C-alpha positions, -999 to 999 in steps of 0.1 A, spaced: -817 484 -443 -801 502 -468 -807 503 -506 -800 472 -526 -768 466 -545 -781 459 -580 -756 440 -604 -756 432 -639 -737 401 -649 -722 398 -683 -706 362 -690 -725 333 -679 -699 305 -679 -683 288 -652 -674 316 -629 -706 336 -641 -732 310 -630 -711 303 -599 -716 339 -591 -750 335 -598 -757 306 -574 -736 323 -544 -760 354 -546 -791 330 -548 -779 307 -521 -766 335 -497 -789 361 -501 -795 366 -463 -759 361 -453 -747 384 -478 -773 411 -467 -762 406 -430 -724 410 -439 -730 442 -459 -761 458 -442 -780 455 -476 -795 432 -502 -775 422 -531 -798 415 -562 -791 405 -600 -810 430 -623 -801 418 -654 -777 393 -674 -760 390 -705 -745 361 -726 -738 346 -762 -761 317 -762 -796 324 -743 -807 290 -749 -779 269 -732 -787 248 -703 -768 263 -676 -783 246 -645 -795 279 -629 -827 296 -626 -824 328 -646 -858 334 -651 -861 365 -626 -836 385 -644 -838 407 -675 -818 394 -705 -801 416 -724 -783 404 -760 -757 432 -758 -737 433 -729 -728 470 -736 -767 477 -730 -765 457 -698 -736 477 -687 -755 512 -689 -789 498 -675 -804 524 -649 -811 496 -625 -775 483 -624 -750 497 -601 -722 473 -607 -712 458 -639 -699 424 -633 -675 414 -665 -670 380 -666 -671 375 -703 -628 374 -709 -607 386 -736 -585 417 -740 -608 435 -763 -637 433 -781 -671 428 -762 -654 429 -726 -636 461 -732 -662 480 -750 -687 471 -721 -665 482 -695 -657 516 -710 -694 520 -714 -700 511 -678 -675 535 -665 -690 562 -686 -722 555 -674 -710 558 -639 -707 523 -626 -685 504 -604 -669 473 -624 -658 442 -609 -642 417 -635 -622 382 -636 -606 395 -666 -567 394 -664 -560 399 -701 -580 432 -705 -565 447 -673 -530 435 -683 -534 453 -717 -560 484 -707 -556 481 -670 -542 517 -662 -563 537 -690 -597 519 -673 -584 527 -638 -579 563 -648 -612 569 -665 -630 551 -635 -613 569 -608 -616 603 -626 -656 596 -624 -654 583 -585 -657 550 -593 -639 515 -585 -627 485 -608 -620 456 -584 -604 423 -597 -595 397 -569 -609 370 -594 -586 379 -620 -556 366 -603 -550 330 -584 -586 323 -584 -599 320 -547 -565 332 -531 -572 367 -518 -539 381 -532 -553 413 -544 -567 423 -514 -535 413 -494 -515 435 -511 -537 465 -513 -550 463 -478 -534 439 -454 -498 447 -463 -501 481 -474 -477 492 -449 -451 475 -461 -427 484 -490 -428 452 -509 -395 436 -519 -406 406 -542 -439 389 -555 -434 352 -564 -457 323 -571 -470 294 -594 -502 310 -610 -513 288 -636 -529 257 -624 -529 239 -657 -491 243 -662 -486 230 -624 -507 200 -633 -487 192 -661 -454 194 -645 -463 177 -612 -483 149 -635 -450 143 -652 -432 139 -620 -455 115 -604 -464 93 -634 -430 94 -650 -448 104 -682 -434 128 -711 -447 162 -716 -466 156 -750 -484 127 -729 -496 149 -704 -505 178 -723 -530 158 -743 -543 143 -709 -548 177 -697 -567 189 -729 -590 159 -725 -598 167 -692 -607 204 -702 -579 219 -684 -563 240 -711 -576 272 -728 -590 269 -761 -557 284 -773 -534 262 -750 -503 286 -753 -522 309 -729 -515 283 -703 -483 264 -713 -467 295 -729 -470 315 -694 -491 339 -713 -523 335 -687 -497 337 -656 -478 367 -672 -510 388 -672 -516 380 -636 -478 387 -626 -482 423 -644 -511 430 -620 -495 420 -591 -465 438 -601 -481 470 -605 -498 468 -571 -469 459 -553 -445 484 -567 -466 512 -578 -460 512 -611 -484 512 -645 -492 476 -658 -464 465 -680 -473 433 -694 -452 437 -724 -423 439 -705 -427 405 -686 -402 382 -697 -420 350 -710 -409 312 -713 -433 283 -714 -431 247 -701 -431 229 -734 -395 224 -735 -392 207 -702 -385 168 -701 -393 143 -682 -353 142 -679 -352 176 -662 -380 165 -640 -360 132 -628 -325 147 -628 -337 180 -608 -354 159 -586 -320 137 -578 -307 173 -569 -331 180 -544 -352 203 -566 -386 205 -584 -396 224 -618 -423 250 -615 -436 278 -640 -426 307 -616 -435 340 -616 -411 366 -600 -414 405 -600 -392 425 -579 -373 462 -583 -339 461 -585 -314 487 -593 -314 476 -628 -357 484 -629 -385 465 -627 -379 427 -631 -409 407 -643 -404 371 -655 -425 342 -661 -405 311 -668 -397 276 -656 -377 274 -623 -361 251 -600 -371 254 -563 -360 234 -535 -381 201 -534 -392 208 -494 -401 245 -497 -437 254 -499 -435 259 -537 -419 227 -543 -447 209 -522 -472 223 -543 -489 198 -564 -514 194 -588 -538 226 -603 -535 244 -571 -520 281 -568 -496 298 -548 -482 334 -543 -453 344 -521 -454 381 -511 -422 394 -493 -425 426 -474 -398 446 -455 -417 445 -421 -437 417 -425 -412 390 -441 -427 363 -461 -463 356 -465 -474 323 -483 -509 321 -499 -520 290 -511 -555 279 -528 -576 270 -558 -565 289 -587 -598 282 -608 -632 267 -609 -665 278 -604 -667 279 -567 -630 297 -560 -631 323 -586 -668 333 -581 -657 334 -541 -635 362 -552 -658 379 -575 -683 382 -547 -652 394 -522 -651 424 -546 -692 428 -548 -693 425 -510 -664 453 -505 -685 477 -529 -717 467 -511 -697 481 -477 -686 513 -491 -652 505 -494 -634 527 -523 -600 516 -529 -578 527 -561 -577 498 -585 -540 491 -583 -537 503 -546 -530 541 -552 -546 565 -574 -535 558 -613 -524 593 -618 -496 585 -591 -484 553 -609 -449 554 -623 -439 546 -655 -420 513 -651 -383 510 -660 -380 472 -671 -349 456 -658 -322 455 -688 -307 425 -670 -322 399 -644 -308 396 -609 -280 369 -607 -289 334 -596 -275 298 -595 -285 277 -626 -291 242 -633 -277 229 -664 -278 195 -682 -260 183 -712 -249 151 -730 -211 147 -730 -195 123 -752 -175 95 -734 -140 112 -743 -109 118 -718 -109 155 -710 -146 164 -720 -153 177 -686 -124 197 -685 -134 213 -717 -168 223 -704 -153 237 -671 -128 257 -693 -158 274 -711 -176 279 -679 -147 297 -663 -142 316 -693 -177 333 -688 -173 339 -650 -196 310 -641 -183 289 -609 -195 253 -603 -213 245 -572 -218 210 -578 -217 185 -605 -230 149 -611 -224 124 -638 -247 96 -644 -239 58 -655 -243 51 -693 -239 23 -716 -236 40 -749 -208 65 -761 -225 97 -740 -231 104 -707 -256 129 -689 -239 153 -667 -259 179 -644 -242 210 -632 -256 235 -606 -237 268 -605 -232 294 -580 -249 327 -586 -244 341 -625 -260 359 -648 -285 347 -675 -264 362 -702 -234 343 -689 -253 313 -689 -267 318 -729 -232 329 -742 -217 295 -727 -243 276 -738 -239 291 -774 -201 282 -769 -205 245 -754 -212 226 -787 -185 239 -804 -162 221 -779 -168 187 -797 -177 170 -766 -211 184 -758 -240 164 -780 -270 188 -790 -281 219 -767 -275 223 -732 -307 230 -712 -302 258 -684 -330 266 -659 -328 291 -631 -328 280 -596 -348 305 -575 -341 308 -539 -379 308 -519 
């Protein structure tokens, strides 16, 4: 049997300990599948005394992750600390400089520094693998870099943050307001220390930017991702959308258009009977579309010790087998500088507004929409017991700019109360 592959694991949280347990539990299985033993040489974490429910006594403990990353008895540096900068970034750079391969679950670091790190690693003949950084246990990175490598990818789309999907589906099933379910998710430990990383779409936006780089052969461009979180979604929107045959998801979409690279992470309506519409709880789903294969749907656990550690180990096994794939599916020096789309592709929109109960109110709304070039596909008005009535409109395809312009004008009609709600409807 070949020489063992020796790991240095930095970060012993949920994913780090999950990775340790897989290596300990499946040592013989891993050796059979790779043709060589996979061993842990050393580990590092902030608190050495913390009870982690795992036997770490046979591993060298390094207080400094940079020292861990440069140890001579480490072949692969496994970075599971998190954070775009700081210790994770410093240790990863040190590992590359010391001639190590890197496996990471750090989406934030790669979203901000991925191209630089990839170029540095590839210049030294080493690899960075990051299956665990996107969609937990779903093997979407390998699907793009390997399984679909013969396709021109036309669109990447998906629900990539389980916490947001939990909140939205819980609101629908229990009839609860956003604030109530947000607090419930916080108490259950589903939210990041900074909740805006989840509900603001930032976490999922990091993931989308990485998939877009692979799919379209561009440098990672997280700063160009259009981000909108779920904080403005009300239980009324969820109920009314359901009445019209839709469900609301925090949906990531990336596609290359004549306008440039379109990347957006925002609440969208999807058909209730579609695979995305049927996705409940904290599960993730990624939809890949290629010119030869058509549409591929990948569904699975997007977080948690087991699923994410499984993804970490898939990368470790790939390295142990001698697979050497460029970080983003092609050499870093061939990745194009992306041109961000100046406008998003046209789409139908859902509009909800509260109208005063006056003759001609609907006509005034229709006039404004018509003047903005917005055509109405269908409309529904609900019964009411006061001086106002909720009205739902589904438009034909139009631009976000037209919708926003109309939304600014509608309150000036004197018949629209408050600010209209507009949510894109995505074809799936």
